[in-house]
N, C-alpha and C positions, 0 to 999 in steps of 0.2 A: 468576264464583264468588266469594262472600264466605266467606273461611276463618272457622273458629269461634274464639271468644274462648279465653282460656288456660284458664278453668275447664270449658270444653267439650271440650277435648281429651282423647283417650285416653291411657292409660298404656302405650303401646308403642313409646316411644323418642322421642316428641315432647317431653315434658317431662323435667326432671332437670337435674342439673349440667351446666354447658356454657358456651361462650363469650357474651358479651354484645354486642350492638351493633345494627346496622340491616341490614334486607334490603329492596333496592330493586328493583323491576320497571320497566324502561325501556319507554317506549311503541314503537310500529312506526313512527309519525310524528313526526319532530322537532318539538319544541315542545308535544307532546301531554302529556296527564296522566299523571302518576306514580302508581303503587301502592307503599306501602311498610308494612313491619311491623317492630316492635321485637322483638327477641330478647333475652330476659332470663332467665339461668340455663338455657339450653337450651330455654327455653319460648317459642313462637311467639305474638306478640300479635295483636291484631285489625287488619283491614285499614284503612289510611288512604289518603287521596288527597293529591297535591301537584301544584300548577300551577307549572311553572317561571317564574321571574320574581318570584315572591313570597318573602317572608322564609321560610328554612328553619324548619319547625316541630319538628324532632327534637332541639333542643337540643345540649348538649355532648358530643361523641363522643370526647373524649380518650381514648386508650387502649383503645377499643372496636373490634370488628372490623365492617368494612363490607363487604358482598358485593352486587353487582349482577346482575340477570338481563338479557342482551341479548335483544330480541325474536326469537322463533323464526323468523319471516320473513325476518330478514336474517343470522341465524347458524344455518344448518342443520348438522347433524352427521351425518357417516358414520361407521359402526362396521364395521371390517373384519377378519377373522381374522389373527392374527399370523403363522401359518405355522410354518416351521421356523427362521425367523431369530431371533437374539438380539433382545431386546427393544429395546435400543439401536439397533440395526441397522434394526429395523422402524420406529421412530419417525422415524429419519433419512431412510429412504426414503419414508415417507409425506409428510413435510415437502418433500422435493424433488420428488416426483411426486404431488401429492394427487389422489385419484380425483374424477372429475366437475368438474374445474375448467374454468370457461367463460370467465371474465374473464382479462385480462392478468395474469401473475405478479407484474409490477411494482407493480400496483395493488391487490394481494390480500394480506392477512395471514393466514398459515397457522398455526393452532394445533393441536398434537397432545398426546395423553396416552395412557397404557396403561390398560386396563380394571382393574378391581379385582383380577380373577384373573389378569391378566397375558396372557390368551389372546388378546386383542384390541387394536386400536388405535382410538382416537377421533379424528377429524379434522375441524376446522371451517374452512372457507374464508370470511373477512369482508372486505368491502371496507375498505381503509385509511381512506377518507373517513368511513366509518361508525365505525369505532373512535375516530378524531379527534373526531367529532361527539359521541359518548357519553361519552368521557372529559372533553371540554370542558364538556359540560353538567353533569356530576357535579362537576367542578372549580368551576363557576360557583356551584353550590349548597352549596359547602364541603366536598365529599366526595372523598376520596382512597380508592378502594375497594382492599381487599385482593385482591379477586378478581371477574373478571367472566365470567359463565357463561351459556352458551346456555340460553335459557329451557327448551326443550324437554327438557332433561336433568333438570328437576325431576320429570319423570314416572319411575315406576320402570321397570326393564327389563321388556321384554315377552317372553312365552313364544314359541317357534317357532309360526309360523302365526297369530299374533295381533298386533293393533295396540293399543296402549294410548292412550287418548285422555282428554282433560281439559281444563278450562278454568282460566285463571289471569288474573285482573285484566282480563277482557274478551278475552284472547287465547287462540285454540284452539290446543291441543299435541297432537301425537301421537308415538308412539315405537314402533318395531319392533326386532327383534333387530339390524338392520343399519343403522338410521338413527333420527334424531330430528329433527322438522321442524314447521312450522306445519300444525296439524290442521284446514285447511279441508276443507269437506264435499267440494269438487270435486276436491281433491288425493288424498284417501284412496284411492280406486279406482285411480288411477294410480301412486302410490308404493307402496301396499301391496295389489296385487290378490289378491283371493281371502282375505285375511286376515279373521279374526274380530275385530271391534271389541270391546275391553273397557274399559268406563268406569271411570276411577280415582275412587274417592269422595273426599269432602272430607277425612276423616280420614286416609286413606292419602297424600294430596297434602299435606297439612300436615306429616305425618311427614317426607315426602320432602324438603320444604323445609327443614326443620331439619337433616336429614342433608346436604343440598347446602349449606347455610350452613357447616357444619362442615367437611365434606370434599367440595369440589367434584370431579366426575368429570373436568372438563375446564376449565381456567382460560384464557381469552383473553389474559390478561395475561402474554405471554412474549414473547421475542425483544426486539424494538424497544419493545414496549409494557409490558415487565416492570417491576415496581417497583424503584426505584433502591435499591442497598444503602446502608445506613447506613454512613457513615465515621467513623472514630474522631476525625477532624477536623472533623466537621460534626455533632455530636451535639446532638439537639433539646434537651436539659436542660442548658444551660450553669451554671445555677444550682448543681444538684447537682454538677457537675464541679468548680465552683469551691469549693463546700463540701468536697469531697473532698480537693482540693489544699490547702486551708487546714489541714484536720485534719493532712494528711501533713506539711506544714511545722511545724506545732506539735508533732507527734511527734518530728520530727528535732530541733527545737530543744530540747525536754525531754531527748532522748537526750544531745545535745551538753551541756547544762548538767549533767545527773547525772554523766557521764563526767569533766567539768571538776572538778567538787566533789571526786569520788572522788580523781582524781589530785592535787588540792591537799591534801586530808586526808592522803593517803599520803606526799607530799613534806613536808608538816609534820611528820608522825610520825617520818620519817626523820631530819628536821633536829634534832628534839628530843632523838633518840636519841643523834646525833652530838655535840651540844653537851653532854649529860649525860656522854658517855663521855670528852670532852675536860675537863670539869670535874673528873672524877676525879684528873687530873694537875695541871690548871691552874684553881684554884678561881676565878680572876677572870674567866674567859671568859664573855662575854655572847651571843655570836653566832658564826656560822661563820667570818666574816671574822677575828675575833679568835682564834678556836681555830686557824686555819690560820697565822696570824702567830707564835702562841706556839710552834706545833710546829716552824716552820721555824727560829726562833730557837734552840730547843733543839737541833735538828740541827746548826746552825752551831757552837754551842758545844762539841758533842761530836765535831766534825768527821767525821761520817758522812754518808751519802747523804741524799737529800731535796732537795739544791740542784740545780735544773735550770737549762736555758738560760735559763727566763722569769726566774730569779733573778738570775744573774750578768750577762746583757746589760744589764738595765736599770740595775744598778750601774754598769756602765762608762759607759753613755750620761749618767748622773747626774754622774759625775766629769768627763765632757768638757764638760759645759754651761758651766762657768765660763770656758772657754777654746775659743771658737768656732774658733781656727785650727787645732786639731787634726782631722785627717782619718784616717778608719779605711780603709785599704787592703784589708785582708783581715780575715776574721772566720770562726773555725772552732771547732766544738764537738766535743769529744772524748768517747769513751765513758766515761772515768773521771772525768767531770765538770769537766774543765778547759775553760777558754775561751781560745783562743789568737787573739791580734788582732796585726796589724801597724799601727801608729800613725805618723803623719807630721806634723811640725809645723815651723813656721818656725825654732824654737830648741829645744834640749834642756830649757830651763827649763820650757816649757809641758808638756813630757811628764813631767817630774818632778812638777809640780804634780798632774797626773792620777794619778800613782802613789801620792803621799802621800794623796790623797783616798780611794783605793780602800783602802789600808792602814788609814786611819782608820776606815773603816766595817767593818773586821774581816775583809777579803779578804786571802787569801795571794797575793802577787803575786811574780813573778820578771821581771828585765829584764837585758840585756846590760850589762856593765860599762862598755863604751865604746860611744859612739854617734858616728857621723859622718855629714855631709851626703851624700846621693846625687847623681846627675847632674843632678837637678832643683833641687839646692840645699836641699831639705827635709831636716831630721834624722829618721831612720826608726829605730824600734826594735821588735823582736819580743817581745811581752809575754804572759804567761799569767796568767790570774785563775782562782782556785778558792777554794772554802770552806776555812777553817783546818782 
């Protein structure tokens, strides 16, 4: 049967908004001729033929949906009532014990699904060799199908006591309330005895194809044949990922630059304010270092706080520098601002030179009136240094 063109289709759900892509009917014989239809905006296109081994005529399908129909003769479907079991339990039970299975379980792929109303379980037992052949042929033609559906499910559900029959791409299809299979004339009396045959017209079959393309009742691509999940580490669009990473890096850099500029501006403002405050007392101040030096000198002249260990200790080390023979045996900073040291030198003359240098720099120094050599032969003196 040749399905109608787009402008010939009725307006009963065949046309309208919907996914775009390709619909493929696989042949019953490997290497046979394919039938395919383009689906555009939920509209089924005209029937086309494709011979495997030739260049694919459907063009670029990037981002589009691709659905294939497995031949009904090799992918029959049984439909059994769910009974009282929960749907998940019914699906598991059917998968473990499929009805009517004749081939070895190890060589058979079992696909199951719940019916649209949830009252029945659909089951299809397909040879793994057929599944491998179908997916291999599709991959050779550049197609990685989103769904692989038994062709007989393209027929609408039949009422009790009837068998729906139709033809699609030269394949005879049949469907009863309990099964969907190849509708060969010799099989109908055996598989649907006493049932009234109801032919499905072209319009209804076309509508069912679009419905199947959108929402397959049973997808054979499950279990070992399921589509691989997309990993975040194997994204197909590395260019887009690189652009996003570059934009993120640029945003981080811009945030860093803006924050750095803000901190610098704030620090400069605070520095200017501190210099202006110092100039109110010391007009000659030009920078923070000069302001700090002026303030410490003023505190030294007044004899008040402001002198810390960082002031007196460098002064002691500077006074010792001309006399490398002087050693500090002890160094102690007191809470009242006094630096207590124990100095040792070969002679008392070296210690006196250090004391004179500290006094010349304006420090208040105390030392014992008499010094004497210790057991090591060095002259030792306990000295205190503080601001005047």
